[in-house]
N, C-alpha and C positions, 0 to 999 in steps of 0.2 A: 504495497500498499503506499502511494505516494505522500510526501509530507500536505502538501495541500489536502489529499484524503483523510488523512487522519486528524487533523485539524476540523472538518467539518462535518466529520464522523459523530462527536458526541454532541453537539449541540441538533445531528438529526435524531439521532437517537432518543434526546432527549422530547423534541418534538413528540415523537414516536409514543411513547410513552404517556403525556399527555394526552394526547387524542386517545390512545385506550384507555383513560384511564375516565374519559368523559362519559357523557349520557348518548351516546352516536353507537351502541353497540349494535344496533337493526341495520344501520346505514353501512355498520362496516362488515356485516354478515351479508348484507346484500350485493358489495362488492364482487365483482366478476371474476372467476377462477383464471388461471394461466390458462392461455392458448385462448381467448374469449377472441376470436375472429370476429364478431359483429364491432367489439369494439377497436379491435387494430384497423377494421376499416374506415371506421369515423374518424380516428385520430389521422389516415392517412388523406382522405378526404380533406379533412381541417388545414393538415399542412402543408399540401398541393395546392390548395385553392389562394392560400396566405401567402407561401414564399415559393414567387415564381421560379427562384434560382433551380429547385427540381424537375421542374418540367422543361422549363428553358435547356437545360444542361443536354449534348448530344451524346453524352456518356451514357451507355445501354447499362451499365453497374449502377448507378447512383439511385434508380427507384427500387430496384429488389435490396440494395442495402438500406435504403429509409424503410424499406417494410420487413425485414429481419431485422430493425433494432426497436421499432415499433413494438412488435410484438414482444421481444426480450424487454422493453419497458412495463409494458402490461403485466406479463409474468413476475416481473420483481416486483411491482407494486400490488401485487394482490398476493405473495406471497408475505411481505410485509404485512397488509392488514390483516392475515388470519392469523399473525404470531411470531410470522419469521423477524430476524434480528438484522439490525445492518450489516450489511460486509458490502467489501468492494466492489464497487461495479464494474467486473469487466465486460461486461456486453458494452459500456460507454467506450471504455480504451478501446476495443476492439471495431468500434464504431470510428470512432473518431480518428485513429490511426489507418484505418481502410479507407475514410473519407480525405485525409492527408496525402495519401498516397495515389490517388484519383485525380489529385490537385483540385479538390472540390472545396471552395472557401469556407471559412470559418463562421463567419456572420449569418448566413441562411441554418445554419447547424442549429445556432443559439436561437434564431427567431423561431423554427422549429418547436423549441422546448416550452419558448413562450406560447405559442399556439396549443400544444398539448397542455399547458396547466389551465387555460382558459376554458376546455374541451374538457378536461376530466373534472375540473371542480365541485360544477354540480353533481357529479358521479359521488364523487369522495365527502360529500359533504351531507346527501340525504334529502331527502323531502320527506316530512310527516303528514303531508296534506292539508297542514293547517292554513297556510298561506306565510306564515309566520318562519324566520329563521328557525330552524329546529336547535335542539339543547345541542350544545358542544360542537356547533357548525365552525367557532374561531376557532377552537382548536384544530379542528379537521382541514379547516383553510390553510391555515401556519404553516400544519405538518407537509402538505402538498406543496407548498411553496419553496419551503425549505428543504423538501426532496429534489423539485426541479431547479433549484438553485444548483445544490450539490450536482446533480447531473452535468448541469451546463460549465460550472466551474473544471470536473475532470474532464470533460471533454475538451476543453479551451485549451486546458494544462497539456496533456495529449496531442494534441493536434498542433497545437505551436512549435512543441518537443519532435513532433517527428517532421515538421516541414522545416526545422532546420537542420535536422540531420540529412533531409535528403537534401536542402540547399545545397550543405556543406559538400557531401558527395558529386552536385552536379557541378559544383565549384571546382572542384579535384579533378573530374573527369575532363570540364571545359581548360582548365590549365596543363593537363596533359596532353589533350588535343593541339592545343596552341604550339607550345612547345614544339610536337612532334612536326606540323606546319609549316611555323617560321622557322626552326633551325634548321629544316631538309630532315630526309631520312634516307636509309639504306634500303632499298627496294625487295632485298633480299632478307631483311628481318622481319622473321613471321609474327611476331609480337606486335610489330609496329603494324605490318600488312593489316593483321587481324584488326586492331583498333580503329583504323582508317577504314575497312570495310564496312565493321559494326555501322560506324559513326556513317554510314553510305556517301563515303569523296572516293571510293576508287571506280567510280560508273566513268569510262572512257568517254560519254559525251556532255559531260560538267564544263561548264566556264568557273572560273574562280577569278573573286573581285577580292583587293583588301582595302579597310579604309580605316585611317588612322583620325581619332578627333579630339580636340582638346579645348577646353574653356578658354576665352579669351584672359581670366587672368589664370594663370598656370598655377597660384596658391589654390584655388580652391580645389583643384584636382587631390589635394594632399585631405579633404574633407569626405569620409568614406561614402556618406549619404550623397552628398552635390556630386561626387564621381558617379554613381551609380544611378543618381536621376538624368543625366546625360546621358548615361550609355542606354537606359531604358528609353527615354527621350527620342535619341538614335534609331534605337531597335522598333520603337514605334513607326517613326517616319515610311520605314520602309516594309509596314507589316501588310501593304497594298498591294505587295510585288511576291509572284510566289518563288519558291526556293527554301533553301535554308540560310542561317544566319547563325553565325559563333560570335558573342559578344563576351568580353570582357574587358577588365581593365588591366593594362600592362604598360608597366614603365612610366608610370603616370599619367598615360592618355587611354580614351575606350579605341578598342580596337575589335573592327568587324571583320570576319572573313565570309564572304557571300558567297555560295556557290548556286549556280541554276543550271538545267539541263539547255544546251544553248541550240541542239536540233534533235529531233524525235527520233530519228533514225540519219542511216546513209542518203539517203534519199530526199531527205527534204531539206531546206535550205535555213542556214544557221538565222537565229534571231538578230534583234538589236543588240549592240554592245552593252554589256550587262554594265559596264562601269559608267555608260550614258544615263542611262536609266536611275544608277543607284546617286549619282551628283545630282539630277534633278529633282530626286523624292526630297533628297538632304537637303535643299537649297532652301526645305519647310523647317529647318531647327531653329532659324533664327540667328538674329545677331552675335549671341552669346558667346559662339563658337566658331574654331577653326578645323577645317577640315580637309584632308588631305586623301584621294581617290585614285587607286593604281589603277594601268590597264589590264583588261582581260589577260588571264593566262586559263593554260589548257590542260592542266595537271597538279597532282598535287607537290610531285617533285619542282615547281615553278615559283608556288606561293611564297616561299624567300624572296625571291626577284620582284613579284608584287607587293609585299613588304616593302623591300626599299623602293621602291617606286612611289609607294604611297608616302613614305618617310619623306621623300624630296619633294612631293608635292605638297605635303604638310609645311614643311620649313621657308617654302613662297606663298603661303596663304597667307592674309591678312586682315586686318581689320574690315578694310575697302571691298578686299577678293577672299571672302569666306572659303566659299566650297572651290578647289583646285583640283582637277585631273590630271594627270601625270603627262596624258599627250596633248594637255593643253600650254603647257610649259616649254617656251622660246629653248632652241639649243645652246644659244649663248648662256643662256640662267643656268641650265643646265651642267653646263661648264663651269660658271664660277661654282655652283653650290659641291661639286665632286670632287674639283681639285681642290677646294678649301683654303685654308692660311698658306700652303704652299705657294698654290697660285698668287694669292694675292703679294705675295712676298717677291714676287719678279715682276710685276708690273710696271710699265714704262714709268721712268724717273716724272715724266707730268703727269702722272695719274693724280698725284697729290693737288697739283696748284689747280688740277679742275674741278676736283671735287672741291676743295674749299670755296671756289669761284662759284661752284653750285650751290654750295651750301648760303653762302651769302646772297643768292636771289631765289633765295627759298625751294630750289630745285628748277628754277625754271628753265634752266639749259638744261639738264636732261629731260624735261619732259619735252622740250623742242625738239631734242632730237630722237626722241622716241617718236613722234608724232611725224617727222621728216619723214622716217623711216617705215612706218607704216602707211603713209600718203605715196608710196613712190619717189621719196625726195622730190615731192613738187611742193614749191616755197609757197604759191596759193592757196594748195589746197591746206597747205600748213597750217597758215596765218588765218583760214577760215576755221578750222579746227579749234584753233588756240583764240579766237576772238580778237585778234592783234594785226594791226597792219603790217603787210608782208616787209616792208624798211625795217618794224622790230626784230623780225626772223633774221634779214641778214645784222643786224645789231648785235643779235645774240652770237650767229657765227662769226662774227668775227671778233667776238668777245673772250670766246673759246679760240678760235686759233692763236689769240693774242696770248692766252693761257700755255696750249699745249703745242703750237705747231704746225698742228692738224689740221687742213680744211675739211669742214664737217660736208662740203658738198662733194667733196669725192670718196666713192662707194669702201676702197679698205679703209681711208681713216673715219669713216663712219662707225664703220664695222667696230675698229679699235675703240671708238670712244663710248661706241654702246657695251660692249663688253667692261671698258672699266667701270660704268655708270653699275654694273648687276653685279659687278665684284665688292660692293658694300656689303659691310656685317649687317647691316638693318634691313 
């Protein structure tokens, strides 16, 4: 018997004794015997009419589980009414544990107990035909309420304990699966192959995509509840997409490995890019997170590559560009990202002077270069995009050439200047 059960047994036994000592012995004898099917039917109808979760559930095991539990409840109540002593409600423990294993929520179960109490109250109190409350009605009602409260407390305790255990096991399984997928695996390892096969990841028709997400304020990821909320929100954002999602917190970021069948057979055409659909859906997450999305890969062996791609996409994301697909990153930006600090140490000598001049203009110089490249080196189109006079564009070019010796109007010089722009640490 658990600690909670022991604490509740004493008051319940005392309430039962007061009920028996009252003047309601006729009503006690009139109580149904164990296995009273009509009463079980009455309780089941009452619960199903008032607690829609039992009828809304698509799980075929829930309704039979409820009826078995109600039959056990009627039998236990009849036993107590006919002289039995209070003993641990094993039938409640079995019901709560089974419901947790079926992922049935706790609140509808507690609501069902409350509905049973209101249905059973007239039966337990009894009716002497006088139209007045019969003698001992208060003691009978007090016992029933104490009894149902005891059952509810026991059910809640064991449902929560079982749910936590299942969550811990699922977390361990997610961690092991993520470690295999992200770290790479030896295809000859039978244990790893079995884990991946059992998880449904060895189907050759699958595409995989990796997503990394983090709050705009990275310190929030140190709060487990907030990090989990972000993970749940990102997971819900993709709930309308078919396929499988493996979601967890990994290295201070939310990580998702999304998989989906890219084609039904070798004769059917592949669907649209998984990463494209994911990026579109994750655009609804809101401005509080930065997100990097990898390209599609075609096997579990390539998931580590997808993880690197998602990391690169996340690194170049920003408040103004929250959701970044790896395929949308320019080669110049990728060069700066993967080359890292060694690349920045060998930049041309004029790069420092250029970046300082750019900072003094609040990065108007680099912005002008970016628009100039996007408009195919067209000064008039650049001026129109920037909403300035073309002479302003020429003046900025002269300032850049004065600081660097590079004429931005020449292709190779423009390319070098853009690479320096994208080598910034921020």
